[in-house]
C-alpha positions as CSV (number, residue, x, y, z in Angstrom):
1,M,-45.0,-36.1,-27.9
2,F,-41.5,-34.3,-27.9
3,S,-41.7,-33.2,-24.3
4,N,-38.4,-33.9,-22.5
5,S,-37.0,-35.4,-25.8
6,T,-34.2,-34.4,-28.0
7,V,-35.0,-33.8,-31.7
8,L,-32.5,-33.4,-34.5
9,I,-33.4,-31.9,-37.9
10,T,-31.1,-32.4,-40.9
11,G,-30.9,-29.5,-43.2
12,G,-32.5,-27.6,-40.4
13,T,-31.6,-24.1,-41.6
14,G,-33.9,-24.3,-44.6
15,S,-37.4,-23.1,-45.0
16,F,-38.9,-26.1,-43.2
17,G,-36.5,-26.0,-40.3
18,N,-37.1,-22.3,-39.7
19,T,-40.8,-23.0,-39.3
20,F,-40.6,-26.4,-37.5
21,V,-38.2,-25.2,-34.8
22,P,-40.3,-22.3,-33.3
23,M,-43.6,-24.2,-33.7
24,T,-42.2,-27.3,-32.0
25,L,-40.6,-25.3,-29.2
26,D,-43.9,-23.6,-28.5
27,K,-46.2,-26.6,-28.7
28,Y,-44.1,-29.4,-27.2
29,N,-41.3,-27.7,-25.2
30,P,-38.6,-30.4,-26.1
31,K,-35.5,-30.7,-24.0
32,K,-33.4,-29.9,-27.1
33,I,-33.6,-29.3,-30.8
34,I,-30.4,-29.8,-32.8
35,I,-30.0,-28.1,-36.1
36,Y,-27.7,-30.3,-38.3
37,S,-26.6,-28.6,-41.5
38,R,-23.5,-27.7,-43.5
39,D,-23.9,-24.0,-44.1
40,E,-22.3,-22.1,-41.2
41,M,-23.6,-18.7,-42.4
42,K,-27.2,-19.9,-42.3
43,Q,-26.7,-21.4,-38.9
44,W,-25.2,-18.1,-37.6
45,E,-28.2,-16.2,-39.0
46,M,-30.7,-18.7,-37.5
47,A,-29.0,-18.8,-34.2
48,K,-29.7,-15.0,-33.7
49,K,-33.4,-15.8,-33.8
50,F,-33.0,-18.2,-30.8
51,E,-30.4,-16.4,-28.9
52,G,-30.7,-17.2,-25.2
53,D,-32.8,-20.3,-25.7
54,S,-30.7,-23.2,-24.4
55,R,-33.1,-25.7,-26.0
56,V,-31.8,-24.9,-29.5
57,R,-28.3,-26.2,-30.5
58,F,-26.4,-26.1,-33.8
59,F,-24.2,-28.8,-35.2
60,I,-22.1,-28.3,-38.4
61,G,-22.3,-31.5,-40.5
62,D,-23.3,-33.1,-43.8
63,V,-25.5,-36.2,-44.2
64,R,-22.8,-37.4,-46.6
65,D,-20.5,-37.7,-43.5
66,K,-21.5,-40.9,-41.7
67,E,-19.1,-40.5,-38.8
68,R,-20.3,-36.9,-38.1
69,L,-23.9,-38.2,-38.1
70,Y,-23.0,-40.8,-35.5
71,R,-21.6,-38.0,-33.3
72,A,-24.6,-35.7,-33.8
73,L,-27.1,-38.4,-33.0
74,D,-25.8,-39.2,-29.6
75,G,-28.8,-39.1,-27.2
76,V,-31.3,-38.1,-29.9
77,D,-34.8,-39.4,-29.6
78,Y,-36.4,-38.2,-32.9
79,V,-35.1,-37.1,-36.3
80,V,-36.7,-35.0,-39.1
81,H,-34.8,-35.5,-42.3
82,A,-35.1,-32.3,-44.4
83,A,-31.6,-32.2,-45.9
84,A,-31.7,-32.5,-49.7
85,T,-30.3,-31.2,-53.0
86,K,-33.6,-30.1,-54.4
87,I,-33.4,-27.5,-57.2
88,V,-34.5,-29.4,-60.3
89,P,-32.1,-27.7,-62.9
90,T,-29.2,-27.9,-60.4
91,A,-29.8,-31.7,-60.0
92,E,-30.0,-32.2,-63.8
93,Y,-26.6,-30.6,-64.3
94,N,-25.0,-32.0,-61.1
95,P,-26.4,-35.5,-60.9
96,F,-23.5,-37.1,-58.9
97,E,-23.8,-34.4,-56.2
98,C,-27.6,-34.9,-56.0
99,V,-27.2,-38.7,-55.6
100,K,-24.5,-38.3,-52.9
101,T,-26.8,-36.1,-50.7
102,N,-30.3,-37.5,-51.5
103,I,-29.5,-41.2,-51.7
104,N,-26.1,-41.8,-50.0
105,G,-27.1,-39.3,-47.3
106,A,-30.3,-41.2,-46.6
107,M,-28.5,-44.5,-46.3
108,N,-26.0,-42.9,-43.8
109,L,-28.8,-41.5,-41.7
110,I,-30.8,-44.8,-41.6
111,D,-27.8,-46.7,-40.5
112,A,-26.8,-44.1,-37.9
113,C,-30.3,-43.8,-36.5
114,I,-30.6,-47.6,-36.0
115,D,-27.2,-47.9,-34.4
116,K,-27.8,-44.9,-32.1
117,G,-31.2,-46.1,-31.0
118,V,-33.3,-43.2,-32.3
119,K,-37.0,-43.8,-31.7
120,G,-38.5,-42.3,-34.8
121,V,-37.5,-40.7,-38.1
122,V,-39.7,-38.8,-40.5
123,A,-38.2,-37.9,-43.9
124,L,-39.5,-35.1,-46.0
125,S,-40.3,-36.1,-49.6
126,T,-41.8,-34.3,-52.6
127,D,-44.4,-34.6,-55.3
128,K,-41.5,-35.1,-57.7
129,A,-40.9,-38.6,-56.2
130,S,-44.2,-39.8,-57.6
131,S,-43.7,-40.9,-61.2
132,P,-40.5,-39.0,-61.4
133,V,-39.3,-37.4,-64.7
134,N,-36.3,-35.6,-63.3
135,L,-33.2,-36.6,-61.4
136,Y,-34.2,-34.9,-58.2
137,G,-37.5,-36.8,-58.2
138,A,-35.8,-40.0,-59.0
139,T,-33.4,-39.6,-56.1
140,K,-36.2,-38.8,-53.7
141,L,-38.1,-41.9,-54.9
142,V,-35.1,-44.0,-54.0
143,S,-34.8,-42.1,-50.7
144,D,-38.5,-42.8,-49.9
145,K,-37.9,-46.5,-50.7
146,L,-34.9,-46.6,-48.4
147,F,-36.7,-45.1,-45.5
148,V,-39.6,-47.5,-45.9
149,A,-37.3,-50.5,-46.0
150,G,-35.3,-49.1,-43.1
151,N,-38.0,-50.5,-40.9
152,S,-36.9,-54.0,-41.9
153,Y,-33.2,-53.1,-41.4
154,S,-33.9,-52.0,-37.9
155,G,-34.8,-55.5,-36.8
156,S,-35.1,-55.7,-33.1
157,H,-34.0,-52.1,-32.7
158,V,-36.6,-49.5,-31.7
159,T,-36.1,-47.2,-34.7
160,R,-39.1,-46.6,-36.9
161,F,-39.1,-44.7,-40.2
162,S,-41.8,-42.9,-42.2
163,V,-42.1,-40.3,-44.9
164,V,-44.2,-37.2,-45.5
165,R,-44.8,-36.0,-49.1
166,Y,-46.2,-32.6,-50.2
167,G,-45.9,-30.2,-53.1
168,N,-45.1,-26.5,-53.7
169,V,-44.5,-24.8,-50.3
170,M,-46.0,-21.3,-50.4
171,G,-43.6,-18.5,-49.8
172,S,-40.5,-20.6,-49.2
173,R,-37.1,-19.5,-50.5
174,G,-36.8,-20.0,-54.2
175,S,-40.5,-20.8,-54.7
176,V,-42.8,-19.2,-57.3
177,I,-44.6,-16.6,-55.1
178,P,-41.5,-14.8,-53.8
179,F,-39.9,-15.0,-57.3
180,F,-42.9,-13.4,-58.9
181,M,-43.1,-10.7,-56.2
182,S,-39.4,-9.9,-56.7
183,I,-39.8,-9.2,-60.5
184,K,-43.4,-7.9,-60.7
185,D,-42.2,-4.3,-61.1
186,K,-40.6,-5.2,-64.4
187,G,-44.0,-5.6,-65.8
188,V,-43.6,-9.1,-67.3
189,L,-43.8,-12.5,-65.5
190,P,-42.3,-15.6,-67.1
191,I,-44.8,-18.5,-67.3
192,T,-43.4,-21.9,-68.3
193,D,-46.8,-23.1,-69.6
194,E,-50.3,-21.7,-69.4
195,R,-51.7,-25.1,-68.4
196,M,-49.3,-25.6,-65.5
197,T,-50.8,-26.3,-62.0
198,R,-49.3,-26.6,-58.6
199,F,-50.4,-27.9,-55.2
200,M,-50.3,-25.2,-52.5
201,I,-49.3,-25.9,-48.9
202,S,-48.1,-23.6,-46.2
203,L,-45.0,-24.4,-44.1
204,E,-47.2,-24.5,-41.0
205,D,-49.3,-27.3,-42.6
206,G,-46.1,-29.1,-43.6
207,V,-44.9,-29.0,-39.9
208,E,-48.3,-30.3,-38.7
209,L,-48.1,-33.2,-41.1
210,V,-44.7,-34.2,-39.7
211,W,-46.1,-34.0,-36.2
212,H,-49.0,-36.3,-37.2
213,A,-46.6,-38.8,-38.8
214,F,-44.7,-39.1,-35.6
215,R,-47.9,-39.6,-33.6
216,D,-49.5,-42.1,-36.0
217,M,-46.7,-44.1,-37.7
218,E,-46.0,-47.8,-37.2
219,G,-43.2,-47.6,-39.7
220,G,-43.0,-47.4,-43.5
221,E,-46.0,-45.2,-44.2
222,I,-45.9,-42.3,-46.7
223,Y,-48.2,-39.5,-45.6
224,V,-49.8,-37.1,-48.2
225,K,-51.7,-34.1,-46.9
226,K,-54.9,-33.0,-48.8
227,I,-54.2,-29.5,-50.1
228,P,-55.6,-27.2,-52.8
229,S,-54.3,-26.6,-56.3
230,M,-53.9,-23.5,-58.3
231,K,-53.0,-22.7,-61.9
232,V,-49.7,-20.8,-62.2
233,I,-51.2,-18.2,-64.5
234,D,-53.9,-17.4,-61.9
235,L,-51.2,-17.3,-59.2
236,A,-49.2,-14.8,-61.3
237,R,-52.3,-12.7,-61.9
238,V,-53.0,-12.4,-58.1
239,V,-49.4,-11.5,-57.4
240,A,-49.1,-8.9,-60.2
241,P,-52.4,-8.1,-61.8
242,E,-51.0,-5.4,-63.9
243,A,-48.1,-7.4,-65.3
244,E,-48.0,-9.2,-68.6
245,Q,-47.4,-12.9,-68.8
246,E,-44.8,-14.3,-71.2
247,I,-44.8,-18.1,-72.0
248,I,-41.2,-19.3,-72.0
249,G,-41.6,-23.1,-72.0
250,I,-40.9,-25.8,-69.5
251,R,-37.4,-26.0,-68.1
252,P,-35.3,-29.2,-68.1
253,G,-36.8,-31.8,-65.8
254,E,-39.9,-29.7,-65.0
255,K,-43.4,-31.3,-64.8
256,L,-46.6,-29.7,-66.2
257,H,-48.6,-30.8,-63.1
258,E,-47.6,-32.1,-59.7
259,E,-48.5,-35.7,-58.7
260,M,-48.3,-37.1,-55.1
261,I,-50.0,-40.4,-55.5
262,S,-49.8,-42.4,-58.7
263,A,-52.2,-45.0,-60.0
264,E,-49.7,-47.7,-59.1
265,D,-49.7,-46.4,-55.5
266,A,-53.5,-46.6,-55.3
267,T,-53.5,-50.3,-54.5
268,Y,-51.9,-49.5,-51.1
269,T,-53.4,-46.1,-50.4
270,Y,-55.9,-45.2,-47.8
271,E,-57.9,-42.0,-47.3
272,Y,-58.5,-40.1,-44.0
273,P,-60.3,-36.8,-43.3
274,D,-57.3,-34.5,-44.1
275,H,-54.7,-36.8,-45.6
276,F,-53.8,-40.0,-47.5
277,K,-51.5,-42.7,-46.4
278,I,-49.5,-44.9,-48.9
279,L,-48.7,-48.2,-47.1
280,P,-45.6,-50.2,-47.8
281,T,-45.7,-53.0,-50.5
282,I,-43.2,-55.2,-48.6
283,N,-43.6,-57.6,-45.7
284,S,-47.5,-57.6,-46.0
285,W,-47.4,-54.2,-44.3
286,G,-49.9,-52.9,-46.8
287,S,-52.7,-55.0,-45.2
288,D,-51.6,-54.4,-41.6
289,Q,-54.6,-53.1,-39.6
290,K,-52.3,-51.3,-37.2
291,R,-51.1,-49.1,-40.1
292,I,-54.5,-48.8,-41.8
293,K,-56.4,-47.9,-38.6
294,D,-59.7,-46.2,-39.7
295,G,-58.6,-45.5,-43.3
296,V,-60.8,-46.1,-46.3
297,K,-59.1,-47.6,-49.3
298,V,-59.1,-45.4,-52.4
299,K,-60.6,-46.6,-55.7
300,E,-58.5,-48.6,-58.2
301,G,-56.6,-46.2,-60.5
302,F,-56.9,-43.3,-58.1
303,I,-54.4,-40.5,-58.8
304,Y,-53.8,-37.5,-56.6
305,A,-52.5,-34.8,-58.9
306,S,-52.7,-31.0,-59.0
307,D,-54.6,-30.8,-62.3
308,S,-57.3,-33.3,-61.3
309,N,-57.6,-32.2,-57.6
310,S,-61.1,-31.6,-56.2
311,E,-59.9,-28.7,-54.1
312,W,-58.8,-25.4,-55.6
313,M,-57.4,-22.3,-54.0
314,S,-59.3,-19.1,-55.0
315,D,-57.8,-15.8,-55.9
316,G,-59.2,-14.3,-52.7
317,D,-57.7,-17.1,-50.5
318,L,-54.2,-16.6,-52.0
319,Q,-54.5,-12.8,-51.7
320,G,-55.5,-13.2,-48.1
321,W,-52.5,-15.5,-47.4
322,I,-50.1,-13.1,-49.1
323,E,-51.4,-10.2,-47.0
324,V,-51.0,-12.1,-43.7
325,N,-47.6,-13.5,-44.6
326,K,-46.0,-10.7,-46.7
327,E,-43.3,-9.9,-44.1
328,K,-41.8,-13.4,-44.3
329,I,-42.4,-14.5,-47.9
330,G,-39.1,-15.5,-49.4
331,S,-37.1,-14.9,-46.2
332,I,-37.2,-18.4,-44.9
């Protein structure tokens, strides 16, 4: 799919980019992967991992800067949009900055990709964009809508846009597993609520979902991977079985459970063996057989949430994953 093509990833020095780049280089051998981000130190650290590989390039820039995007996208075939302001409390206390990156940045990228003739764009979304209760989730919902509608804006141009949505990424920087591991020796783990549940997805599964979106999309689809859930108190017990658990209450903007498909989305949602697909509500695309393919429409009122999920991760599965990935947990 990406063979002999140029791929650009915004926010490419983050956890997703650090997994997407080596996996894509290995599987598809693209002509070039461009890491577009604004943190020069993270770029410098990431560049050391790919020293001597001429396929990997680095480009300092911000999605807020439309002119810089135009320069970076010259000759680019495919774009993965991973750049975002995503820490929930940070967004609550810095709302203007979150809007500038997550909404204005999305608009800049859509315009630039259309004008530069990019073939396909897949934007990363989050469970928090479904029935949002915090500013981060609200901005990502707007971003999702912008990328879906971008397929109308592209008109006769070749550019197509789609979205992938998933929940808690296991072991990524700032996520709950490395956080618990970093403080477990203190003997007490803070739990926001004993009822809290989270979806569990590996970075590798996230990358494969993006690959699938590029292969499958006609434009405007939101892809949701089927993944297991786990209660946070069980996760904490696996990470630190000897530690006590202290209930501290939910933080500003935090959800008790993750939701990736709402009841309102169900009208346009189709199920496949290992994922769901939310089709666009505009332009009759929701009934387009080219987008539906072999999907089966979900039942009316269907909700895909971490507390009502039919698939749950066992203690043993999590312990096995930690054992295999312990060297890189929290490092990417």
